[in-house]
C-alpha positions, -999 to +999 in steps of 0.1 A: +000+000+000+014+034-010+012+058+020+031+087+005+049+095-028+069+122-045+079+125-081+112+144-086+116+161-121+152+169-129+175+180-156+193+152-174+230+146-168+239+160-202+219+192-198+239+224-196+218+237-166+208+220-134+171+222-128+146+206-104+108+206-103+081+187-084+059+162-102+030+142-088+029+140-051+008+128-022+024+138+011-001+135+040+015+152+070-013+156+096-005+148+124+031+158+117+054+146+104+029+121+089+037+096+062+045+124+038+070+140+063+086+107+069+091+101+032+106+136+027+129+129+057+139+095+042+148+112+009+170+138+027+186+112+049+195+091+018+211+119-002+222+147+021+254+128+031+263+127-006+263+165-010+295+184-013+306+196+022+305+233+011+267+229+002+257+219+038+257+255+052+235+266+023+211+237+029+208+248+066+200+283+054+174+270+029+157+249+056+154+279+078+140+301+050+115+275+040+104+270+076+098+307+079+079+309+047+104+333+031+109+339-006+136+316-019+161+332-043+174+309-071+196+290-077+201+270-045+227+243-041+237+251-077+203+240-090+174+261-101+138+253-089+110+257-115+074+248-120+078+238-157+084+201-161+088+199-199+119+181-209+128+169-174+135+133-164+115+118-136+121+096-106+096+086-080+100+079-042+074+061-021+067+052+014+050+018+015+029+001+042+029-036+049+005-041+078+021-021+105+055-021+089+068+008+069+092+005+039+110+033+021+112+029-017+139+054-026+150+055-063+182+075-071+176+073-109+200+096-127+193+126-105+220+143-085+218+142-047+210+179-047+180+172-070+165+148-045+172+169-014+159+201-030+127+184-042+121+172-006+127+206+008+105+224-017+077+198-013+078+206+025+075+243+016+040+237+002+027+225+036+007+250+057+028+265+086+014+243+113+026+212+095+056+228+077+075+236+108+076+201+123+083+185+089+112+209+083+124+199+118+123+162+107+143+171+075+168+190+096+173+159+118+175+137+087+205+157+073+225+143+101+213+107+099+237+080+090+223+045+088+194+025+073+159+038+069+144+015+094+124+017+127+152+036+145+152+062+118+114+066+120+116+070+157+144+095+155+129+119+129+093+116+143+104+122+179+086+091+191+107+065+208+104+030+194+082+041+166+084+008+149+049+007+134+027+028+112+004+034+141+030+056+159+032+079+130-004+080+117-020+082+152+004+094+179-023+098+205-036+063+199+000+050+200+006+068+233-026+054+249-016+018+238+019+023+250+006+032+285-018+003+285-051+021+277-074+013+249-067+034+217-101+051+219-100+057+257-094+092+270-076+088+304-074+117+328-041+134+336-039+117+369-046+083+353-018+089+328+006+098+356-004+069+377+000+044+348+033+059+338+047+055+373+035+019+374+050+009+340+082+029+346+088+008+378+081-024+359+105-014+331+134-005+354+161-033+356+161-029+394+126-042+395+129-070+370+128-051+337+149-064+308+182-045+310+188-047+272+155-030+263+149-009+294+163+024+279+140+021+248+110+012+270+115+040+294+119+065+265+087+052+249+068+055+282+081+091+287+072+101+251+037+086+255+031+105+288+043+137+271+018+133+242-011+125+265-004+154+289+002+180+261 
């Protein structure tokens, strides 16, 4: 099942100018970062490490400008962004869902790393401010990621510990309730959340019989679930 997708339109390797445009896209980002934000972060994480070192400061500036909704002067990262897609090659990135598992389908094609990164950033720029800010935050985190695009990456960029399933991204409140042992549709009081958190925290701690190898991840997940439900 396709959960999010982005088509990158880019100049061909033999073209005298470097250009990038956005093609077809479906990037749901509510609640943020959503499946769309995760896909954009996955694209950035895959290709940002391949950019020339001198382009990284410019990428930081671009992310900040997009986050603020400012006008973006062209070119950026030596590539020009445009709306016209005539004559451009195309490559498509997807985020796929298999049950509760997420899979990134990232296709490098013949595009440059900058093509992919810029397309992800400009796609994020189209989001309304309430969604754009956290998605840009996820992209900023993704620029520093080194490793596979698996559950740890999803947890890292989404800010949710142990976000190993689609539920944690698509429904963070439901995930938080389940993590603390409530039904997904139950609305516990603040005192009930605090009480359940303390109980589960005690059980998770190695001093009280919790598994030492997984204690840190479990405690982090419980803390994040409490934060979401008390927010």
